C-alpha positions as protocol buffer text, in pm:
chain_id: "A"
residue {
  index: 1
  type: MET
  ca { x: 1815 y: 354 z: -2068 }
}
residue {
  index: 2
  type: LYS
  ca { x: 1984 y: 322 z: -1729 }
}
residue {
  index: 3
  type: THR
  ca { x: 1974 y: -13 z: -1557 }
}
residue {
  index: 4
  type: SER
  ca { x: 1794 y: 141 z: -1258 }
}
residue {
  index: 5
  type: LEU
  ca { x: 1503 y: 245 z: -1478 }
}
residue {
  index: 6
  type: LYS
  ca { x: 1490 y: -98 z: -1637 }
}
residue {
  index: 7
  type: ARG
  ca { x: 1460 y: -237 z: -1287 }
}
residue {
  index: 8
  type: LEU
  ca { x: 1175 y: 4 z: -1212 }
}
residue {
  index: 9
  type: GLN
  ca { x: 990 y: -75 z: -1534 }
}
residue {
  index: 10
  type: GLN
  ca { x: 1022 y: -445 z: -1460 }
}
residue {
  index: 11
  type: TYR
  ca { x: 759 y: -403 z: -1189 }
}
residue {
  index: 12
  type: LEU
  ca { x: 521 y: -158 z: -1354 }
}
residue {
  index: 13
  type: PHE
  ca { x: 241 y: -396 z: -1443 }
}
residue {
  index: 14
  type: ASP
  ca { x: -112 y: -471 z: -1323 }
}
residue {
  index: 15
  type: LEU
  ca { x: -154 y: -786 z: -1122 }
}
residue {
  index: 16
  type: GLU
  ca { x: -381 y: -1049 z: -1271 }
}
residue {
  index: 17
  type: GLY
  ca { x: -727 y: -1004 z: -1124 }
}
residue {
  index: 18
  type: ALA
  ca { x: -676 y: -644 z: -1012 }
}
residue {
  index: 19
  type: TYR
  ca { x: -937 y: -513 z: -1257 }
}
residue {
  index: 20
  type: TYR
  ca { x: -1259 y: -630 z: -1414 }
}
residue {
  index: 21
  type: VAL
  ca { x: -1414 y: -518 z: -1743 }
}
residue {
  index: 22
  type: GLY
  ca { x: -1743 y: -329 z: -1735 }
}
residue {
  index: 23
  type: LYS
  ca { x: -2062 y: -415 z: -1918 }
}
residue {
  index: 24
  type: ASP
  ca { x: -1951 y: -207 z: -2216 }
}
residue {
  index: 25
  type: GLY
  ca { x: -1669 y: -454 z: -2273 }
}
residue {
  index: 26
  type: HIS
  ca { x: -1402 y: -184 z: -2258 }
}
residue {
  index: 27
  type: SER
  ca { x: -1401 y: 9 z: -1930 }
}
residue {
  index: 28
  type: ARG
  ca { x: -1181 y: -129 z: -1652 }
}
residue {
  index: 29
  type: TYR
  ca { x: -1265 y: -103 z: -1285 }
}
residue {
  index: 30
  type: GLY
  ca { x: -1064 y: -184 z: -975 }
}
residue {
  index: 31
  type: GLN
  ca { x: -1189 y: -471 z: -764 }
}
residue {
  index: 32
  type: SER
  ca { x: -1392 y: -366 z: -461 }
}
residue {
  index: 33
  type: VAL
  ca { x: -1504 y: -501 z: -124 }
}
residue {
  index: 34
  type: HIS
  ca { x: -1841 y: -328 z: -162 }
}
residue {
  index: 35
  type: GLY
  ca { x: -2157 y: -472 z: -313 }
}
residue {
  index: 36
  type: CYS
  ca { x: -2096 y: -814 z: -468 }
}
residue {
  index: 37
  type: GLY
  ca { x: -1718 y: -776 z: -485 }
}
residue {
  index: 38
  type: TYR
  ca { x: -1548 y: -1075 z: -323 }
}
residue {
  index: 39
  type: SER
  ca { x: -1221 y: -1124 z: -512 }
}
residue {
  index: 40
  type: ARG
  ca { x: -1014 y: -894 z: -289 }
}
residue {
  index: 41
  type: LEU
  ca { x: -1140 y: -1069 z: 23 }
}
residue {
  index: 42
  type: GLU
  ca { x: -1072 y: -1414 z: -123 }
}
residue {
  index: 43
  type: LYS
  ca { x: -721 y: -1307 z: -218 }
}
residue {
  index: 44
  type: ALA
  ca { x: -672 y: -1166 z: 131 }
}
residue {
  index: 45
  type: LYS
  ca { x: -772 y: -1500 z: 286 }
}
residue {
  index: 46
  type: GLN
  ca { x: -517 y: -1676 z: 68 }
}
residue {
  index: 47
  type: GLN
  ca { x: -243 y: -1427 z: 159 }
}
residue {
  index: 48
  type: ALA
  ca { x: -329 y: -1451 z: 530 }
}
residue {
  index: 49
  type: SER
  ca { x: -271 y: -1827 z: 517 }
}
residue {
  index: 50
  type: LEU
  ca { x: 93 y: -1776 z: 414 }
}
residue {
  index: 51
  type: LYS
  ca { x: 383 y: -1735 z: 654 }
}
residue {
  index: 52
  type: PRO
  ca { x: 450 y: -1364 z: 716 }
}
residue {
  index: 53
  type: VAL
  ca { x: 791 y: -1218 z: 635 }
}
residue {
  index: 54
  type: PRO
  ca { x: 953 y: -1031 z: 928 }
}
residue {
  index: 55
  type: VAL
  ca { x: 917 y: -654 z: 901 }
}
residue {
  index: 56
  type: GLU
  ca { x: 1295 y: -613 z: 918 }
}
residue {
  index: 57
  type: LYS
  ca { x: 1329 y: -821 z: 601 }
}
residue {
  index: 58
  type: VAL
  ca { x: 1051 y: -623 z: 433 }
}
residue {
  index: 59
  type: ASN
  ca { x: 1230 y: -298 z: 520 }
}
residue {
  index: 60
  type: ASP
  ca { x: 1557 y: -430 z: 377 }
}
residue {
  index: 61
  type: LEU
  ca { x: 1387 y: -536 z: 53 }
}
residue {
  index: 62
  type: VAL
  ca { x: 1222 y: -198 z: 6 }
}
residue {
  index: 63
  type: VAL
  ca { x: 1535 y: 4 z: 89 }
}
residue {
  index: 64
  type: ALA
  ca { x: 1749 y: -206 z: -147 }
}
residue {
  index: 65
  type: PHE
  ca { x: 1496 y: -178 z: -430 }
}
residue {
  index: 66
  type: LEU
  ca { x: 1457 y: 197 z: -391 }
}
residue {
  index: 67
  type: LYS
  ca { x: 1835 y: 234 z: -396 }
}
residue {
  index: 68
  type: GLU
  ca { x: 1851 y: 34 z: -720 }
}
residue {
  index: 69
  type: ILE
  ca { x: 1616 y: 281 z: -888 }
}
residue {
  index: 70
  type: GLY
  ca { x: 1801 y: 585 z: -758 }
}
residue {
  index: 71
  type: ILE
  ca { x: 1594 y: 666 z: -447 }
}
residue {
  index: 72
  type: HIS
  ca { x: 1791 y: 672 z: -124 }
}
residue {
  index: 73
  type: SER
  ca { x: 1550 y: 620 z: 163 }
}
residue {
  index: 74
  type: MET
  ca { x: 1543 y: 478 z: 514 }
}
residue {
  index: 75
  type: PRO
  ca { x: 1234 y: 352 z: 695 }
}
residue {
  index: 76
  type: LEU
  ca { x: 1070 y: 570 z: 958 }
}
residue {
  index: 77
  type: LYS
  ca { x: 870 y: 385 z: 1222 }
}
residue {
  index: 78
  type: ILE
  ca { x: 573 y: 590 z: 1343 }
}
residue {
  index: 79
  type: ASP
  ca { x: 382 y: 466 z: 1648 }
}
residue {
  index: 80
  type: SER
  ca { x: 3 y: 475 z: 1640 }
}
residue {
  index: 81
  type: SER
  ca { x: -8 y: 748 z: 1904 }
}
residue {
  index: 82
  type: ASP
  ca { x: 193 y: 977 z: 1675 }
}
residue {
  index: 83
  type: ILE
  ca { x: 17 y: 914 z: 1343 }
}
residue {
  index: 84
  type: ALA
  ca { x: -238 y: 1195 z: 1375 }
}
residue {
  index: 85
  type: ALA
  ca { x: 45 y: 1441 z: 1440 }
}
residue {
  index: 86
  type: ILE
  ca { x: 267 y: 1342 z: 1145 }
}
residue {
  index: 87
  type: ASP
  ca { x: 421 y: 1659 z: 1002 }
}
residue {
  index: 88
  type: TYR
  ca { x: 431 y: 1581 z: 630 }
}
residue {
  index: 89
  type: GLU
  ca { x: 574 y: 1923 z: 549 }
}
residue {
  index: 90
  type: LYS
  ca { x: 865 y: 1863 z: 787 }
}
residue {
  index: 91
  type: ILE
  ca { x: 933 y: 1521 z: 632 }
}
residue {
  index: 92
  type: ALA
  ca { x: 925 y: 1674 z: 283 }
}
residue {
  index: 93
  type: ILE
  ca { x: 1176 y: 1942 z: 382 }
}
residue {
  index: 94
  type: GLU
  ca { x: 1404 y: 1706 z: 573 }
}
residue {
  index: 95
  type: TYR
  ca { x: 1419 y: 1449 z: 292 }
}
residue {
  index: 96
  type: GLY
  ca { x: 1405 y: 1684 z: -5 }
}
residue {
  index: 97
  type: LEU
  ca { x: 1070 y: 1568 z: -139 }
}
residue {
  index: 98
  type: LYS
  ca { x: 904 y: 1754 z: -424 }
}
residue {
  index: 99
  type: LYS
  ca { x: 562 y: 1696 z: -269 }
}
residue {
  index: 100
  type: GLU
  ca { x: 450 y: 1612 z: 83 }
}
residue {
  index: 101
  type: ALA
  ca { x: 271 y: 1304 z: -51 }
}
residue {
  index: 102
  type: ASP
  ca { x: 592 y: 1158 z: -199 }
}
residue {
  index: 103
  type: ILE
  ca { x: 610 y: 879 z: 57 }
}
residue {
  index: 104
  type: ILE
  ca { x: 534 y: 509 z: 62 }
}
residue {
  index: 105
  type: TRP
  ca { x: 396 y: 361 z: 380 }
}
residue {
  index: 106
  type: ILE
  ca { x: 337 y: 8 z: 493 }
}
residue {
  index: 107
  type: LYS
  ca { x: 117 y: -111 z: 776 }
}
residue {
  index: 108
  type: LEU
  ca { x: 118 y: -459 z: 923 }
}
residue {
  index: 109
  type: ALA
  ca { x: -171 y: -685 z: 1014 }
}
residue {
  index: 110
  type: SER
  ca { x: -195 y: -840 z: 1359 }
}
residue {
  index: 111
  type: ASN
  ca { x: -66 y: -1172 z: 1221 }
}
residue {
  index: 112
  type: GLY
  ca { x: 261 y: -1002 z: 1124 }
}
residue {
  index: 113
  type: ALA
  ca { x: 196 y: -988 z: 749 }
}
residue {
  index: 114
  type: VAL
  ca { x: 216 y: -674 z: 539 }
}
residue {
  index: 115
  type: GLY
  ca { x: -138 y: -543 z: 533 }
}
residue {
  index: 116
  type: VAL
  ca { x: -111 y: -285 z: 260 }
}
residue {
  index: 117
  type: VAL
  ca { x: 138 y: -81 z: 55 }
}
residue {
  index: 118
  type: CYS
  ca { x: 30 y: 282 z: 7 }
}
residue {
  index: 119
  type: ALA
  ca { x: 159 y: 610 z: -135 }
}
residue {
  index: 120
  type: SER
  ca { x: -4 y: 922 z: 9 }
}
residue {
  index: 121
  type: ASP
  ca { x: 6 y: 1179 z: 287 }
}
residue {
  index: 122
  type: ASP
  ca { x: -291 y: 1038 z: 479 }
}
residue {
  index: 123
  type: VAL
  ca { x: -130 y: 768 z: 692 }
}
residue {
  index: 124
  type: ASN
  ca { x: -388 y: 590 z: 905 }
}
residue {
  index: 125
  type: LEU
  ca { x: -474 y: 272 z: 1095 }
}
residue {
  index: 126
  type: GLN
  ca { x: -840 y: 293 z: 1005 }
}
residue {
  index: 127
  type: ILE
  ca { x: -1066 y: -7 z: 1063 }
}
residue {
  index: 128
  type: PRO
  ca { x: -1446 y: -36 z: 1099 }
}
residue {
  index: 129
  type: SER
  ca { x: -1593 y: -153 z: 1429 }
}
residue {
  index: 130
  type: CYS
  ca { x: -1874 y: -365 z: 1283 }
}
residue {
  index: 131
  type: PRO
  ca { x: -2000 y: -502 z: 947 }
}
residue {
  index: 132
  type: GLU
  ca { x: -2272 y: -237 z: 935 }
}
residue {
  index: 133
  type: ASP
  ca { x: -1996 y: 22 z: 887 }
}
residue {
  index: 134
  type: TYR
  ca { x: -1848 y: -138 z: 574 }
}
residue {
  index: 135
  type: ASP
  ca { x: -2063 y: 62 z: 334 }
}
residue {
  index: 136
  type: ALA
  ca { x: -2086 y: 379 z: 542 }
}
residue {
  index: 137
  type: LYS
  ca { x: -2014 y: 702 z: 356 }
}
residue {
  index: 138
  type: SER
  ca { x: -1881 y: 1040 z: 462 }
}
residue {
  index: 139
  type: PRO
  ca { x: -2083 y: 1362 z: 413 }
}
residue {
  index: 140
  type: ASN
  ca { x: -1911 y: 1420 z: 77 }
}
residue {
  index: 141
  type: GLY
  ca { x: -2015 y: 1076 z: -51 }
}
residue {
  index: 142
  type: ASP
  ca { x: -1682 y: 893 z: -20 }
}
residue {
  index: 143
  type: TRP
  ca { x: -1651 y: 557 z: 151 }
}
residue {
  index: 144
  type: LEU
  ca { x: -1589 y: 617 z: 520 }
}
residue {
  index: 145
  type: TYR
  ca { x: -1360 y: 316 z: 564 }
}
residue {
  index: 146
  type: ASN
  ca { x: -1083 y: 208 z: 330 }
}
residue {
  index: 147
  type: THR
  ca { x: -1064 y: -132 z: 167 }
}
residue {
  index: 148
  type: ALA
  ca { x: -769 y: -258 z: 370 }
}
residue {
  index: 149
  type: GLY
  ca { x: -943 y: -184 z: 698 }
}
residue {
  index: 150
  type: ILE
  ca { x: -1261 y: -357 z: 586 }
}
residue {
  index: 151
  type: ILE
  ca { x: -1066 y: -663 z: 474 }
}
residue {
  index: 152
  type: LEU
  ca { x: -884 y: -688 z: 806 }
}
residue {
  index: 153
  type: HIS
  ca { x: -1208 y: -658 z: 1002 }
}
residue {
  index: 154
  type: LYS
  ca { x: -1368 y: -931 z: 788 }
}
residue {
  index: 155
  type: LEU
  ca { x: -1070 y: -1156 z: 861 }
}
residue {
  index: 156
  type: GLY
  ca { x: -1091 y: -1090 z: 1236 }
}
residue {
  index: 157
  type: MET
  ca { x: -759 y: -906 z: 1237 }
}
residue {
  index: 158
  type: THR
  ca { x: -644 y: -563 z: 1353 }
}
residue {
  index: 159
  type: TRP
  ca { x: -355 y: -334 z: 1265 }
}
residue {
  index: 160
  type: GLN
  ca { x: -28 y: -347 z: 1452 }
}
residue {
  index: 161
  type: PRO
  ca { x: 23 y: -18 z: 1642 }
}
residue {
  index: 162
  type: PHE
  ca { x: 269 y: 145 z: 1402 }
}
residue {
  index: 163
  type: VAL
  ca { x: 337 y: 220 z: 1037 }
}
residue {
  index: 164
  type: ILE
  ca { x: 658 y: 228 z: 835 }
}
residue {
  index: 165
  type: ILE
  ca { x: 715 y: 532 z: 613 }
}
residue {
  index: 166
  type: PHE
  ca { x: 966 y: 547 z: 327 }
}
residue {
  index: 167
  type: PRO
  ca { x: 1029 y: 903 z: 198 }
}
residue {
  index: 168
  type: LEU
  ca { x: 1082 y: 917 z: -180 }
}
residue {
  index: 169
  type: PRO
  ca { x: 1341 y: 1183 z: -267 }
}
residue {
  index: 170
  type: GLY
  ca { x: 1459 y: 1196 z: -625 }
}
residue {
  index: 171
  type: ILE
  ca { x: 1179 y: 1005 z: -795 }
}
residue {
  index: 172
  type: PRO
  ca { x: 1317 y: 936 z: -1146 }
}
residue {
  index: 173
  type: LYS
  ca { x: 1215 y: 1186 z: -1411 }
}
residue {
  index: 174
  type: GLY
  ca { x: 899 y: 1085 z: -1594 }
}
residue {
  index: 175
  type: TYR
  ca { x: 767 y: 872 z: -1308 }
}
residue {
  index: 176
  type: ARG
  ca { x: 520 y: 939 z: -1026 }
}
residue {
  index: 177
  type: ARG
  ca { x: 501 y: 822 z: -667 }
}
residue {
  index: 178
  type: GLY
  ca { x: 218 y: 592 z: -780 }
}
residue {
  index: 179
  type: ASP
  ca { x: 464 y: 417 z: -1009 }
}
residue {
  index: 180
  type: ILE
  ca { x: 702 y: 364 z: -718 }
}
residue {
  index: 181
  type: GLU
  ca { x: 414 y: 234 z: -505 }
}
residue {
  index: 182
  type: GLN
  ca { x: 315 y: -15 z: -775 }
}
residue {
  index: 183
  type: ALA
  ca { x: 672 y: -128 z: -831 }
}
residue {
  index: 184
  type: VAL
  ca { x: 743 y: -177 z: -459 }
}
residue {
  index: 185
  type: GLY
  ca { x: 424 y: -380 z: -412 }
}
residue {
  index: 186
  type: ASN
  ca { x: 495 y: -601 z: -711 }
}
residue {
  index: 187
  type: MET
  ca { x: 857 y: -644 z: -605 }
}
residue {
  index: 188
  type: LEU
  ca { x: 750 y: -760 z: -259 }
}
residue {
  index: 189
  type: ILE
  ca { x: 505 y: -1008 z: -410 }
}
residue {
  index: 190
  type: GLU
  ca { x: 780 y: -1147 z: -635 }
}
residue {
  index: 191
  type: ALA
  ca { x: 995 y: -1180 z: -323 }
}
residue {
  index: 192
  type: GLU
  ca { x: 716 y: -1395 z: -173 }
}
residue {
  index: 193
  type: VAL
  ca { x: 609 y: -1138 z: 84 }
}
residue {
  index: 194
  type: PRO
  ca { x: 238 y: -1191 z: 163 }
}
residue {
  index: 195
  type: ILE
  ca { x: 26 y: -873 z: 134 }
}
residue {
  index: 196
  type: ILE
  ca { x: -322 y: -897 z: 284 }
}
residue {
  index: 197
  type: ASP
  ca { x: -475 y: -622 z: 68 }
}
residue {
  index: 198
  type: TYR
  ca { x: -300 y: -778 z: -229 }
}
residue {
  index: 199
  type: TYR
  ca { x: -415 y: -541 z: -502 }
}
residue {
  index: 200
  type: SER
  ca { x: -399 y: -209 z: -315 }
}
residue {
  index: 201
  type: HIS
  ca { x: -80 y: -82 z: -476 }
}
residue {
  index: 202
  type: CYS
  ca { x: -227 y: -132 z: -826 }
}
residue {
  index: 203
  type: TYR
  ca { x: -476 y: 155 z: -793 }
}
């Protein structure tokens, strides 16, 4: 096995507390901010109390780690005014991605901390406007607001007006973008980078 893949596998694990076991004693479920779920909010409060790591350092850590596992990527800063117009197809072509969703993106909380680590082609700075919106659902039955946005609103924070995108060309054979997302999040935590939505990259 190549050293780069050993480095990747080093960070493919579930964080303690990311899941809870169902009443059947076997099924695992991701922690939630809905209903009586409080663990993600409590973890967010703890992370928010830590000193944020400058975004430049976060970028350097991610770029260096991706290079170690054979993915050569550079961060793309997208201002909030341009997010709705992101051309994922263009990014995929320009960076040689197999799928348009083969990107990691990071958004920062208003206190300067990493708010969330994501992997998808639906970049957003979504946040509810009031507590009554936390459990709102879309017409198809999905939650209207994502967990990270709800957590930030509960903490009295907002999103900084930009996101950082890392295209993922050449994902190692046998791995998915979700694996890279999980590894990057866990690597940042090991590097003592606070992440407000601490468990997001585990799901």
